[in-house]
Structures are given as structure tokens and as C-alpha cells.
N, C-alpha and C positions, 0 to 999 in steps of 0.2 A: 704733444700728445694727444691722440685724438678720443674724447669724451663723450660717451653716447649715456646719458643720467637715465634714460628711460628707455628699455626696447620692448615692445611685446611679442609674444609670439603665442600661437592659437595652432590649432590643429585637431581633425576627425579626420583620419586618414590621409587628407592632402591639408599641409599647412603651411602658415606662413610666418614672417616676423618683419617688423618693421622700427625704427627708431632715429631721431633725427640728433645730431652732434656737433661738437666744434672742435676744430685742430686748433688745438693751444701750442704757440712757440713763444720761447724769450718773457712768458709769462702773458702775454695777449692772444685775444683770438684772434688768427689770420683768415679761417674762413669755416664755412659750416658743411656739413656735409649729412647724408641718410646713410642707412643700412638697411639694406632690404633683403630676404630669400623666401626663398620656398620650397618645402619639400612634401614628400611624397612617401610614403611607407607606414609601419604602424604605428601611430602616434594618437594621443588622446588627451584633450587637457588644455588650460592655459596659463599663461607667468608673464610677468614682468620681471625684467632683468636690468642691472648697469653694466656698461661694459665700458673697459677704458684700453687702447693700443698704445703703446709707447714705442717709440721710433728711438732705437738705440744704436744707432749709426746714421750719419749725414746720407748716405747712397741710397739706404732704405726709405729715408724721410723725400729725398728728391724723386726718386720713381712714383713711388706716390702721389706726391702732389702733381707731378708731371703728367700723371693719366687722366683719361675721360671717367672710367669707371675700374675701380680697382676690387679684384674679388680674391677673397683669403684662400690660399690653398692651390690660387692658379695663377695669377700675378706676385705672389709673395706667401711666404711660411709666415705663418704666428705661431711662438711658440705659447699654448695656453697654459697659464699659471694655476694650479690646483693646490689650493690651501688644504693641508691634512691634519692630523692632531699636533704635529708639532708646528705647524704654518713656518714652516719654511721653504724659500724659491731653491730651488736645487742650482746650485753651479752652471750644471748643461742650459738649464732654461735661461738663466742671465746671459748669458753669451752670444745667445739667437738676435737678429737685426730687428726682430719686432716680437714684443713680448704682450700679451692681453690677457686682463683680469677682467674675468666675471664675477660679479658679485650681487647681492640683497636682491636675491632670487625669491619671488614672491608669487604664489600660486601653485598648482598642481599639474605637472607635464610628465608624460610619460612617453617616451619616443625612442625609435631605432631607424632613423632615415638617413637619407644620402643629402645633403643639403651644402651648401656654399654661400657666404653672405658676400652680398657686392656693395660694397662704398662708393657712391656718388657726389660729387660736388653741387652745393645747390646755391642758389642766388639768395641773400638777405641784404 
């Protein structure tokens, strides 16, 4: 799983987000990554969130690890899990090769934007 404990997003018309995290495999950290995106559109505010991407099959993980920079929606589709009142994951989402969880939103952000998050390996 790829864990970003703190992703900061802000914008007034033009916005962006950035965070750093770790790829955890077999209980150990195997690499570090950042996530970044830029957006343009109707948006206002700032927020901090946490994000986890779970690779549900080896092929999706191998493709991610072998890329120089991986963009959600372009290089691979991520099924975002949103918890509703029942707090259940649909069986359709659970069958996707990559599942993303976003939680711990803090702040206030209103946006209708076009954006894609790019994840890039960083040296530590």
C-alpha cells in the first residue's frame, strides 16, 4: 500500500496539492513517493487529508513501481472508496486493481476542477 499521511490542498481559482508518503510492502517501507497535482476551475479554500492507495494485484503494483511517474486516471484507474452512512465498501470497488481511501479531511475546500494526481518516487 502507498500511504500519504498528510496531503495539503489549497486554491483560489488556481490550486494545487502536495504530500509525501511511503510504499509499504510486506510490512516494510520499500520506497518513498510524493503526490502532486495542479488544478484550475471554480475552487476556494484549503484542506489537509490523508490518502492510502492499496494495490490489489501484483500486476498493478509492478506497473506502478516500474514507472518514472504515475498519474491516477492516465496510467491506472483508482477506485476511490467513499464511506456513506453504512460505512461499507461495495463489491465492485473491492474488485478493482487499485483502491484509494481518503480520510481525515481537515479544513474547508470547495471545488469543481479538472485535476489528476501524479505520484513520483523520491530519494530518501
